[in-house]
MDTraj code that builds the backbone (N, CA, C; nanometers):
import mdtraj as md
import numpy as np

residues = "UNK UNK UNK UNK UNK UNK UNK UNK UNK UNK UNK UNK UNK UNK UNK UNK UNK UNK UNK UNK UNK UNK UNK UNK UNK UNK UNK UNK UNK UNK UNK UNK UNK UNK UNK UNK UNK UNK UNK UNK UNK UNK UNK UNK UNK UNK UNK UNK UNK UNK UNK UNK UNK UNK UNK UNK UNK UNK UNK UNK UNK UNK UNK UNK UNK UNK UNK UNK UNK UNK UNK UNK UNK UNK UNK UNK UNK UNK UNK UNK UNK UNK UNK UNK UNK UNK UNK UNK UNK UNK UNK UNK UNK UNK UNK UNK UNK UNK UNK UNK UNK UNK UNK UNK UNK UNK UNK UNK UNK UNK UNK UNK UNK UNK UNK UNK UNK UNK UNK UNK UNK UNK UNK UNK UNK UNK UNK UNK UNK UNK UNK UNK UNK UNK UNK UNK UNK UNK UNK UNK UNK UNK UNK UNK UNK UNK UNK UNK UNK UNK UNK UNK UNK UNK UNK UNK UNK UNK UNK UNK UNK UNK UNK UNK UNK UNK UNK UNK UNK UNK UNK UNK UNK UNK UNK UNK UNK UNK UNK UNK UNK UNK UNK UNK UNK UNK UNK UNK UNK UNK UNK UNK UNK".split()
xyz = np.array([
    [15.9947, 3.6574, 5.4601],
    [16.0906, 3.6144, 5.3588],
    [16.1069, 3.7253, 5.2550],
    [16.2287, 3.7700, 5.2359],
    [16.2566, 3.8783, 5.1418],
    [16.2406, 3.8304, 4.9983],
    [16.1976, 3.9208, 4.9122],
    [16.1892, 3.8924, 4.7702],
    [16.3236, 3.9281, 4.7093],
    [16.3819, 3.8329, 4.6383],
    [16.5125, 3.8544, 4.5772],
    [16.4937, 3.9028, 4.4339],
    [16.5558, 4.0150, 4.4011],
    [16.5410, 4.0743, 4.2689],
    [16.6661, 4.0539, 4.1852],
    [16.6465, 4.0549, 4.0535],
    [16.7560, 4.0549, 3.9576],
    [16.7627, 4.1917, 3.8922],
    [16.8753, 4.2213, 3.8299],
    [16.8942, 4.3490, 3.7618],
    [16.7773, 4.3752, 3.6667],
    [16.7229, 4.4975, 3.6770],
    [16.6144, 4.5372, 3.5885],
    [16.4747, 4.5101, 3.6422],
    [16.4633, 4.4295, 3.7469],
    [16.3306, 4.3989, 3.8018],
    [16.2787, 4.5142, 3.8862],
    [16.1453, 4.5282, 3.8860],
    [16.0777, 4.6304, 3.9656],
    [15.9716, 4.5609, 4.0500],
    [15.9435, 4.6196, 4.1660],
    [15.8462, 4.5574, 4.2551],
    [15.7723, 4.6632, 4.3354],
    [15.6444, 4.6355, 4.3602],
    [15.5651, 4.7230, 4.4460],
    [15.6159, 4.7140, 4.5883],
    [15.6191, 4.8277, 4.6547],
    [15.6639, 4.8285, 4.7932],
    [15.5470, 4.8573, 4.8863],
    [15.4785, 4.9698, 4.8658],
    [15.3715, 5.0078, 4.9584],
    [15.2401, 4.9369, 4.9280],
    [15.2156, 4.9033, 4.8034],
    [15.0896, 4.8366, 4.7686],
    [15.0839, 4.6959, 4.8292],
    [15.1975, 4.6249, 4.8241],
    [15.2021, 4.4882, 4.8771],
    [15.2323, 4.4844, 5.0268],
    [15.2652, 4.5996, 5.0832],
    [15.2920, 4.6091, 5.2278],
    [15.2120, 4.7262, 5.2839],
    [15.0798, 4.7117, 5.2971],
    [14.9954, 4.8234, 5.3429],
    [15.0444, 4.8784, 5.4771],
    [15.0446, 5.0110, 5.4873],
    [15.0876, 5.0747, 5.6118],
    [15.2369, 5.0991, 5.6192],
    [15.3121, 5.0455, 5.5232],
    [15.4566, 5.0652, 5.5237],
    [15.4882, 5.2115, 5.4938],
    [15.5586, 5.2775, 5.5847],
    [15.5963, 5.4157, 5.5553],
    [15.7435, 5.4427, 5.5841],
    [15.8031, 5.3675, 5.6747],
    [15.9436, 5.3913, 5.7074],
    [16.0254, 5.2679, 5.6713],
    [16.1247, 5.2911, 5.5841],
    [16.2106, 5.1806, 5.5431],
    [16.3563, 5.2174, 5.5686],
    [16.4378, 5.1140, 5.5799],
    [16.5827, 5.1301, 5.5857],
    [16.6372, 5.0637, 5.4601],
    [16.7162, 5.1376, 5.3853],
    [16.7845, 5.0794, 5.2707],
    [16.9268, 5.0511, 5.3168],
    [16.9601, 4.9235, 5.3202],
    [17.0926, 4.8818, 5.3640],
    [17.1769, 4.8430, 5.2442],
    [17.3010, 4.8880, 5.2421],
    [17.3930, 4.8537, 5.1343],
    [17.5167, 4.7907, 5.1947],
    [17.5668, 4.6880, 5.1275],
    [17.6847, 4.6199, 5.1800],
    [17.7739, 4.5708, 5.0688],
    [17.8984, 4.5381, 5.1039],
    [17.9971, 4.4934, 5.0066],
    [18.1166, 4.4348, 5.0786],
    [18.1962, 4.3603, 5.0069],
    [18.3254, 4.3122, 5.0541],
    [18.4273, 4.3489, 4.9476],
    [18.5517, 4.3667, 4.9894],
    [18.6562, 4.3899, 4.8907],
    [18.7393, 4.2639, 4.8776],
    [18.7774, 4.2320, 4.7539],
    [18.8606, 4.1159, 4.7281],
    [19.0023, 4.1465, 4.7765],
    [19.0847, 4.0447, 4.7745],
    [19.2241, 4.0660, 4.8124],
    [19.2808, 4.1771, 4.7234],
    [19.3416, 4.2738, 4.7862],
    [19.3899, 4.3913, 4.7128],
    [19.5189, 4.4356, 4.7785],
    [19.6228, 4.4537, 4.6980],
    [19.7499, 4.4950, 4.7587],
    [19.8077, 4.6179, 4.6894],
    [19.7204, 4.7145, 4.6638],
    [19.7642, 4.8385, 4.6000],
    [19.8154, 4.9413, 4.6980],
    [19.8158, 4.9081, 4.8276],
    [19.8726, 4.9983, 4.9259],
    [19.7775, 5.1060, 4.9766],
    [19.6527, 5.1067, 4.9290],
    [19.5561, 5.2065, 4.9747],
    [19.4388, 5.1375, 5.0427],
    [19.3728, 5.2108, 5.1314],
    [19.2481, 5.1605, 5.1868],
    [19.1427, 5.1591, 5.0771],
    [19.0440, 5.0754, 5.0957],
    [18.9335, 5.0644, 5.0013],
    [18.8113, 5.1201, 5.0723],
    [18.7649, 5.2384, 5.0311],
    [18.6533, 5.3037, 5.0992],
    [18.5378, 5.3211, 5.0008],
    [18.4314, 5.2447, 5.0219],
    [18.3124, 5.2590, 4.9399],
    [18.2123, 5.3465, 5.0128],
    [18.1378, 5.4246, 4.9360],
    [18.0422, 5.5188, 4.9943],
    [17.9068, 5.5056, 4.9276],
    [17.8035, 5.5246, 5.0077],
    [17.6670, 5.5301, 4.9573],
    [17.6285, 5.6776, 4.9437],
    [17.5713, 5.7115, 4.8297],
    [17.5184, 5.8456, 4.8077],
    [17.3752, 5.8322, 4.7589],
    [17.2942, 5.9328, 4.7862],
    [17.1522, 5.9275, 4.7516],
    [17.1161, 6.0560, 4.6783],
    [17.0441, 6.0389, 4.5678],
    [16.9985, 6.1525, 4.4886],
    [16.8459, 6.1547, 4.4899],
    [16.7890, 6.2695, 4.5274],
    [16.6434, 6.2875, 4.5262],
    [16.6081, 6.3587, 4.3964],
    [16.5361, 6.2900, 4.3103],
    [16.5156, 6.3361, 4.1735],
    [16.3712, 6.3761, 4.1471],
    [16.3550, 6.4825, 4.0704],
    [16.2234, 6.5275, 4.0297],
    [16.1770, 6.4541, 3.9048],
    [16.0654, 6.4986, 3.8480],
    [16.0076, 6.4362, 3.7293],
    [16.1032, 6.4399, 3.6101],
    [16.1931, 6.5389, 3.6095],
    [16.2889, 6.5529, 3.4996],
    [16.4133, 6.4650, 3.5172],
    [16.4170, 6.3850, 3.6251],
    [16.5324, 6.2988, 3.6501],
    [16.6529, 6.3722, 3.7050],
    [16.6318, 6.4941, 3.7555],
    [16.7418, 6.5757, 3.8070],
    [16.7149, 6.6186, 3.9512],
    [16.8213, 6.6507, 4.0221],
    [16.8101, 6.7109, 4.1555],
    [16.7725, 6.8575, 4.1382],
    [16.6803, 6.9063, 4.2213],
    [16.6412, 7.0476, 4.2138],
    [16.7523, 7.1383, 4.2671],
    [16.8288, 7.0887, 4.3655],
    [16.9392, 7.1661, 4.4216],
    [17.0361, 7.0705, 4.4916],
    [17.1439, 7.1262, 4.5444],
    [17.2420, 7.0430, 4.6163],
    [17.1817, 6.9809, 4.7418],
    [17.0716, 7.0372, 4.7911],
    [17.0062, 6.9803, 4.9091],
    [16.9448, 6.8435, 4.8793],
    [16.9302, 6.8095, 4.7498],
    [16.8737, 6.6809, 4.7093],
    [16.9813, 6.5747, 4.6889],
    [17.1023, 6.6035, 4.7359],
    [17.2143, 6.5108, 4.7280],
    [17.2547, 6.4773, 4.8715],
    [17.2365, 6.3513, 4.9102],
    [17.2649, 6.3061, 5.0462],
    [17.3867, 6.2149, 5.0415],
    [17.4876, 6.2454, 5.1266],
    [17.6102, 6.1652, 5.1297],
    [17.6788, 6.1874, 5.2642],
    [17.8012, 6.1368, 5.2802],
    [17.8671, 6.1398, 5.4115],
    [17.8925, 6.2798, 5.4658],
    [17.8907, 6.3837, 5.3806],
    [17.9077, 6.5210, 5.4305],
    [17.7768, 6.5974, 5.4432],
    [17.6684, 6.5387, 5.3974],
    [17.5346, 6.5985, 5.4093],
    [17.4381, 6.4829, 5.4310],
    [17.4144, 6.4520, 5.5573],
    [17.3458, 6.3268, 5.5925],
    [17.1937, 6.3308, 5.5805],
    [17.1358, 6.4474, 5.5508],
    [16.9900, 6.4553, 5.5414],
    [16.9467, 6.5258, 5.4154],
    [16.8297, 6.4838, 5.3640],
    [16.7713, 6.5495, 5.2478],
    [16.6205, 6.5335, 5.2508],
    [16.5529, 6.5989, 5.1568],
    [16.4077, 6.5855, 5.1486],
    [16.3375, 6.6287, 5.2757],
    [16.3796, 6.7431, 5.3315],
    [16.3219, 6.7937, 5.4579],
    [16.3307, 6.6915, 5.5710],
    [16.4398, 6.6168, 5.5737],
    [16.4605, 6.5182, 5.6806],
    [16.3967, 6.3828, 5.6543],
    [16.3359, 6.3628, 5.5362],
    [16.2708, 6.2345, 5.5072],
    [16.3711, 6.1270, 5.4648],
    [16.4913, 6.1687, 5.4252],
    [16.5970, 6.0752, 5.3858],
    [16.7192, 6.1038, 5.4723],
    [16.7627, 6.0036, 5.5490],
    [16.8732, 6.0219, 5.6435],
    [16.9772, 5.9118, 5.6244],
    [17.0985, 5.9526, 5.5898],
    [17.2134, 5.8621, 5.5794],
    [17.2656, 5.8451, 5.7223],
    [17.2859, 5.7216, 5.7669],
    [17.3248, 5.7014, 5.9071],
    [17.4747, 5.7146, 5.9316],
    [17.5530, 5.7409, 5.8258],
    [17.6952, 5.7676, 5.8467],
    [17.7868, 5.6810, 5.7635],
    [17.9080, 5.7296, 5.7466],
    [18.0083, 5.6671, 5.6608],
    [18.0754, 5.5504, 5.7319],
    [18.0899, 5.4383, 5.6584],
    [18.1687, 5.3249, 5.7054],
    [18.2918, 5.3224, 5.6159],
    [18.4084, 5.3449, 5.6730],
    [18.5279, 5.3601, 5.5897],
    [18.5970, 5.2295, 5.5552],
    [18.5561, 5.1172, 5.6171],
    [18.6281, 4.9931, 5.5896],
    [18.5425, 4.8852, 5.5246],
    [18.4122, 4.8843, 5.5486],
    [18.3284, 4.7776, 5.4944],
    [18.3505, 4.6449, 5.5661],
    [18.4209, 4.6489, 5.6783],
    [18.4498, 4.5254, 5.7503],
    [18.3250, 4.4738, 5.8219],
    [18.3212, 4.3425, 5.8428],
    [18.2116, 4.2829, 5.9185],
    [18.0951, 4.2412, 5.8304],
    [17.9990, 4.1731, 5.8919],
    [17.8826, 4.1236, 5.8207],
    [17.7715, 4.2274, 5.8217],
    [17.6719, 4.2035, 5.7375],
    [17.5541, 4.2894, 5.7367],
    [17.5750, 4.4156, 5.6552],
    [17.4881, 4.5131, 5.6807],
    [17.4926, 4.6383, 5.6060],
    [17.6191, 4.7166, 5.6407],
    [17.6834, 4.7717, 5.5390],
    [17.7979, 4.8590, 5.5633],
    [17.7519, 5.0031, 5.5828],
    [17.6513, 5.0447, 5.5074],
    [17.5930, 5.1775, 5.5268],
    [17.4412, 5.1650, 5.5146],
    [17.3701, 5.2521, 5.5857],
    [17.2239, 5.2479, 5.5859],
    [17.1665, 5.3862, 5.5622],
    [17.0482, 5.3858, 5.4994],
    [16.9750, 5.5084, 5.4737],
    [16.8320, 5.4871, 5.5212],
    [16.7841, 5.5775, 5.6068],
    [16.6461, 5.5693, 5.6537],
    [16.5594, 5.6598, 5.5670],
    [16.4474, 5.6047, 5.5191],
    [16.3576, 5.6815, 5.4335],
    [16.2166, 5.6771, 5.4924],
    [16.1621, 5.7954, 5.5192],
    [16.0230, 5.8074, 5.5624],
    [15.9420, 5.8383, 5.4367],
    [15.8876, 5.7325, 5.3756],
    [15.8203, 5.7460, 5.2458],
    [15.7069, 5.8484, 5.2503],
    [15.6339, 5.8503, 5.3615],
    [15.5189, 5.9407, 5.3736],
    [15.5616, 6.0871, 5.3800],
    [15.6869, 6.1132, 5.4190],
    [15.7334, 6.2510, 5.4367],
    [15.8177, 6.3027, 5.3196],
    [15.8437, 6.2176, 5.2202],
    [15.9238, 6.2620, 5.1062],
    [15.8473, 6.3716, 5.0326],
    [15.9111, 6.4875, 5.0077],
    [15.8426, 6.5982, 4.9404],
    [15.7800, 6.5550, 4.8074],
    [15.6639, 6.6118, 4.7772],
    [15.5863, 6.5716, 4.6596],
    [15.6634, 6.5848, 4.5291],
    [15.7553, 6.6822, 4.5200],
    [15.8278, 6.7022, 4.3945],
    [15.9353, 6.5964, 4.3708],
    [15.9668, 6.5157, 4.4738],
    [16.0659, 6.4085, 4.4583],
    [15.9929, 6.2833, 4.4095],
    [16.0281, 6.2403, 4.2879],
    [15.9615, 6.1232, 4.2307],
    [16.0462, 5.9975, 4.2396],
    [16.1795, 6.0163, 4.2458],
    [16.2678, 5.9007, 4.2549],
    [16.3782, 5.9286, 4.3554],
    [16.4169, 5.8245, 4.4276],
    [16.5294, 5.8321, 4.5203],
    [16.6291, 5.7273, 4.4722],
    [16.7420, 5.7749, 4.4231],
    [16.8401, 5.6872, 4.3610],
    [16.9550, 5.6593, 4.4579],
    [16.9888, 5.5313, 4.4740],
    [17.0949, 5.4888, 4.5664],
    [17.2177, 5.4472, 4.4854],
    [17.3310, 5.5085, 4.5189],
    [17.4540, 5.4897, 4.4423],
    [17.5649, 5.4437, 4.5368],
    [17.6477, 5.3499, 4.4907],
    [17.7695, 5.3135, 4.5642],
    [17.8880, 5.3573, 4.4789],
    [17.9798, 5.4298, 4.5404],
    [18.1004, 5.4725, 4.4696],
    [18.2238, 5.4309, 4.5485],
    [18.3348, 5.4231, 4.4775],
    [18.4638, 5.3964, 4.5420],
    [18.5333, 5.5299, 4.5602],
    [18.5597, 5.5656, 4.6852],
    [18.6228, 5.6945, 4.7162],
    [18.7626, 5.7001, 4.6558],
    [18.7890, 5.8061, 4.5797],
    [18.9223, 5.8303, 4.5234],
    [18.9691, 5.7151, 4.4336],
    [18.8739, 5.6509, 4.3656],
    [18.9032, 5.5285, 4.2902],
    [19.0131, 5.5464, 4.1858],
    [19.0049, 5.6549, 4.1101],
    [19.1011, 5.6713, 4.0008],
    [19.2418, 5.6911, 4.0535],
    [19.2556, 5.7749, 4.1563],
    [19.3884, 5.7992, 4.2132],
    [19.4462, 5.6721, 4.2748],
    [19.3584, 5.5888, 4.3285],
    [19.4050, 5.4663, 4.3962],
    [19.4079, 5.3440, 4.3040],
    [19.3651, 5.3608, 4.1803],
    [19.3648, 5.2483, 4.0867],
    [19.2673, 5.1393, 4.1270],
    [19.1514, 5.1779, 4.1789],
    [19.0527, 5.0804, 4.2271],
    [18.9280, 5.0841, 4.1400],
    [18.8571, 4.9687, 4.1330],
    [18.7316, 4.9612, 4.0589],
    [18.6457, 4.8478, 4.1148],
    [18.5238, 4.8356, 4.0617],
    [18.4308, 4.7363, 4.1155],
    [18.4661, 4.5925, 4.0786],
    [18.5681, 4.5739, 3.9929],
    [18.6193, 4.4386, 3.9703],
    [18.6854, 4.3828, 4.0955],
    [18.7198, 4.4716, 4.1891],
    [18.7849, 4.4316, 4.3144],
    [18.6861, 4.4232, 4.4301],
    [18.5571, 4.4319, 4.3983],
    [18.4521, 4.4293, 4.5007],
    [18.3651, 4.3066, 4.4783],
    [18.3249, 4.2422, 4.5874],
    [18.2362, 4.1262, 4.5745],
    [18.1245, 4.1350, 4.6774],
    [18.0254, 4.0510, 4.6598],
    [17.9125, 4.0395, 4.7538],
    [17.8400, 4.1714, 4.7780],
    [17.8378, 4.2594, 4.6775],
    [17.7662, 4.3865, 4.6936],
    [17.6158, 4.3589, 4.6892],
    [17.5418, 4.4269, 4.7769],
    [17.3973, 4.4079, 4.7815],
    [17.3276, 4.5354, 4.8261],
    [17.1980, 4.5358, 4.8025],
    [17.1102, 4.6416, 4.8496],
    [16.9871, 4.5720, 4.9040],
    [16.9386, 4.6157, 5.0181],
    [16.8175, 4.5549, 5.0723],
    [16.7273, 4.6624, 5.1296],
    [16.5975, 4.6343, 5.1279],
    [16.4999, 4.7262, 5.1838],
    [16.4356, 4.6563, 5.3020],
    [16.4373, 4.7239, 5.4167],
    [16.3899, 4.6668, 5.5427],
    [16.2769, 4.7539, 5.5971],
    [16.1724, 4.6912, 5.6483],
    [16.0662, 4.7629, 5.7191],
    [16.1246, 4.8089, 5.8521],
    [16.1334, 4.9410, 5.8726],
    [16.1988, 4.9929, 5.9932],
    [16.1242, 4.9531, 6.1203],
    [15.9923, 4.9450, 6.1145],
    [15.9150, 4.9125, 6.2347],
    [15.9343, 4.7685, 6.2796],
    [15.9394, 4.6741, 6.1833],
    [15.9474, 4.5316, 6.2196],
    [16.0877, 4.4741, 6.2035],
    [16.1771, 4.5523, 6.1405],
    [16.3124, 4.5071, 6.1085],
    [16.3125, 4.3880, 6.0125],
    [16.2029, 4.3694, 5.9391],
    [16.1914, 4.2587, 5.8448],
    [16.2425, 4.3016, 5.7078],
    [16.3289, 4.2188, 5.6506],
    [16.3802, 4.2456, 5.5167],
    [16.2699, 4.2165, 5.4159],
    [16.2392, 4.3140, 5.3308],
    [16.1324, 4.3000, 5.2326],
    [16.1887, 4.2624, 5.0955],
    [16.2949, 4.3324, 5.0561],
    [16.3549, 4.3141, 4.9241],
    [16.5057, 4.3014, 4.9395],
    [16.5646, 4.2167, 4.8558],
    [16.7097, 4.2051, 4.8514],
    [16.7529, 4.1972, 4.7055],
    [16.8565, 4.2727, 4.6728],
    [16.9124, 4.2714, 4.5383],
    [17.0626, 4.2494, 4.5505],
    [17.1085, 4.1314, 4.5089],
    [17.2516, 4.1017, 4.5076],
    [17.3060, 4.1401, 4.3710],
    [17.4085, 4.2248, 4.3696],
    [17.4562, 4.2781, 4.2427],
    [17.5350, 4.1799, 4.1579],
    [17.5837, 4.0724, 4.2171],
    [17.6625, 3.9770, 4.1387],
    [17.7978, 4.0348, 4.1021],
    [17.8620, 3.9707, 4.0063],
    [17.9986, 4.0094, 3.9687],
    [18.0001, 4.0705, 3.8288],
    [17.9003, 4.1533, 3.7978],
    [17.8841, 4.2066, 3.6622],
    [17.9750, 4.3248, 3.6309],
    [18.0517, 4.3714, 3.7261],
    [18.1250, 4.4963, 3.7069],
    [18.2751, 4.4710, 3.7095],
    [18.3482, 4.5498, 3.6324],
    [18.4939, 4.5328, 3.6314],
    [18.5636, 4.6679, 3.6418],
    [18.5494, 4.7525, 3.5397],
    [18.6244, 4.8791, 3.5378],
    [18.5475, 4.9951, 3.5983],
    [18.4214, 4.9731, 3.6354],
    [18.3385, 5.0823, 3.6873],
    [18.3853, 5.1272, 3.8256],
    [18.3624, 5.2582, 3.8541],
    [18.3992, 5.3134, 3.9839],
    [18.2766, 5.3634, 4.0605],
    [18.1591, 5.3490, 3.9983],
    [18.0334, 5.3895, 4.0624],
    [17.9209, 5.3025, 4.0065],
    [17.8224, 5.2734, 4.0909],
    [17.7078, 5.1932, 4.0470],
    [17.5794, 5.2551, 4.1010],
    [17.4842, 5.2798, 4.0109],
    [17.3493, 5.3116, 4.0571],
    [17.2882, 5.1767, 4.0923],
    [17.2696, 5.1535, 4.2209],
    [17.2272, 5.0224, 4.2685],
    [17.0777, 5.0023, 4.2478],
    [16.9987, 5.0964, 4.2998],
    [16.8540, 5.0819, 4.2905],
    [16.7848, 5.2136, 4.3152],
    [16.6528, 5.2135, 4.2922],
    [16.5751, 5.3353, 4.3117],
    [16.4414, 5.3043, 4.3758],
    [16.4042, 5.3899, 4.4701],
    [16.2668, 5.3947, 4.5178],
    [16.1979, 5.4987, 4.4303],
    [16.0801, 5.4678, 4.3789],
    [16.0121, 5.5667, 4.2955],
    [15.8613, 5.5590, 4.3152],
    [15.7968, 5.6736, 4.2896],
    [15.6521, 5.6850, 4.3022],
    [15.5852, 5.6470, 4.1712],
    [15.4745, 5.5713, 4.1835],
    [15.3941, 5.5378, 4.0656],
    [15.2485, 5.5280, 4.1096],
    [15.1650, 5.6163, 4.0574],
    [15.0230, 5.6185, 4.0942],
    [15.0014, 5.6226, 4.2453],
    [15.0807, 5.7057, 4.3130],
    [15.0635, 5.7242, 4.4570],
    [15.1233, 5.6154, 4.5439],
    [15.1834, 5.5141, 4.4829],
    [15.2477, 5.4057, 4.5587],
    [15.3986, 5.4130, 4.5357],
    [15.4752, 5.3575, 4.6303],
    [15.6199, 5.3494, 4.6146],
    [15.6576, 5.2125, 4.5615],
    [15.7521, 5.2111, 4.4694],
    [15.8048, 5.0869, 4.4140],
    [15.9567, 5.0900, 4.4270],
    [16.0182, 4.9747, 4.4034],
    [16.1641, 4.9656, 4.4046],
    [16.2095, 4.9040, 4.2735],
    [16.3149, 4.9627, 4.2161],
    [16.3731, 4.9121, 4.0926],
    [16.5181, 4.8728, 4.1181],
    [16.5543, 4.7501, 4.0788],
    [16.6929, 4.7041, 4.0877],
    [16.7639, 4.7507, 3.9610],
    [16.8377, 4.8602, 3.9702],
    [16.8958, 4.9228, 3.8514],
    [17.0254, 4.8532, 3.8085],
    [17.1241, 4.8491, 3.8972],
    [17.2509, 4.7815, 3.8667],
    [17.3245, 4.8383, 3.7470],
    [17.3341, 4.9710, 3.7390],
    [17.3975, 5.0356, 3.6246],
    [17.5336, 5.0933, 3.6650],
    [17.6393, 5.0453, 3.6008],
    [17.7739, 5.0888, 3.6361],
    [17.8205, 5.2084, 3.5567],
    [17.9072, 5.2885, 3.6169],
    [17.9620, 5.4093, 3.5548],
    [18.1127, 5.4128, 3.5732],
    [18.1807, 5.4693, 3.4739],
    [18.3184, 5.5119, 3.4943],
    [18.3105, 5.6608, 3.5227],
    [18.4101, 5.7145, 3.5915],
    [18.4091, 5.8577, 3.6220],
    [18.3555, 5.8863, 3.7604],
    [18.3207, 5.7810, 3.8332],
    [18.2855, 5.7958, 3.9738],
    [18.1637, 5.8822, 4.0016],
    [18.1603, 5.9312, 4.1242],
    [18.0470, 6.0083, 4.1738],
    [18.0255, 6.1362, 4.0930],
    [18.1326, 6.2013, 4.0501],
    [18.1190, 6.3276, 3.9761],
    [18.0381, 6.3078, 3.8487],
    [18.0609, 6.1966, 3.7804],
    [17.9895, 6.1698, 3.6549],
    [17.8396, 6.1515, 3.6817],
    [17.8051, 6.0742, 3.7838],
    [17.6637, 6.0514, 3.8162],
    [17.5995, 6.1815, 3.8629],
    [17.6685, 6.2554, 3.9496],
    [17.6136, 6.3817, 4.0002],
    [17.5843, 6.4778, 3.8852],
    [17.6739, 6.4841, 3.7884],
    [17.6529, 6.5695, 3.6713],
    [17.5299, 6.5232, 3.5926],
    [17.5183, 6.3913, 3.5725],
    [17.4024, 6.3370, 3.5011],
    [17.2715, 6.3704, 3.5734],
    [17.2795, 6.3800, 3.7068],
    [17.1601, 6.4118, 3.7861],
    [17.1429, 6.5625, 3.8077],
    [17.2154, 6.6433, 3.7288],
    [17.1891, 6.7866, 3.7260],
    [17.2648, 6.8712, 3.8262],
    [17.3653, 6.8142, 3.8922],
    [17.4405, 6.8930, 3.9905],
    [17.5716, 6.9417, 3.9293],
    [17.6118, 7.0601, 3.9679],
    [17.7372, 7.1180, 3.9230],
    [17.8441, 7.0802, 4.0242],
    [17.9344, 6.9915, 3.9835],
    [18.0364, 6.9452, 4.0775],
    [18.1719, 7.0114, 4.0532],
    [18.1705, 7.1206, 3.9756],
    [18.2954, 7.1919, 3.9448],
    [18.3571, 7.2459, 4.0684],
])
top = md.Topology()
chain = top.add_chain()
for i, resn in enumerate(residues, 1):
    res = top.add_residue(resn, chain, resSeq=i)
    for name in ("N", "CA", "C"):
        top.add_atom(name, md.element.get_by_symbol(name[0]), res)
traj = md.Trajectory(xyz[None], top)
């Protein structure tokens, strides 16, 4: 039975699940009725952050054009351009034991592709969620449903895996941004010029 989290909650991952080393972070969403004439394409991006809360280089940014990071310990399984169907829309595989020591946090972000040009925002998105699954057993460990807290935002930091005293934990962040992926990438120390 998965533990359901609310915004701001944190939970132990490896301490309460001994032997857990490989997880799948699944992200999903639905789009509300929308008749703006454009497709609605949401994307998952992952930032591998050091102690300073920044990416050391562009190699610490994982997304649909760079599917691996952290020496192969973080793997994005590919872009879903429609979000159609049930279950996870995009997935990220994380080998916790192989994440480089300098990476202290792995931040999971959902953005709306080309949101400003298309006049789209998270007010038009529903049923967004993030879940953490044990890759070996396929058992869902944690689930975080984002609710309908967002309206004008075009990007959301959904959650983070982070190290604490040698154990991995998960934080349900749920923090919305305007300015899309570029704004978050800049905040995480990347030059997106």
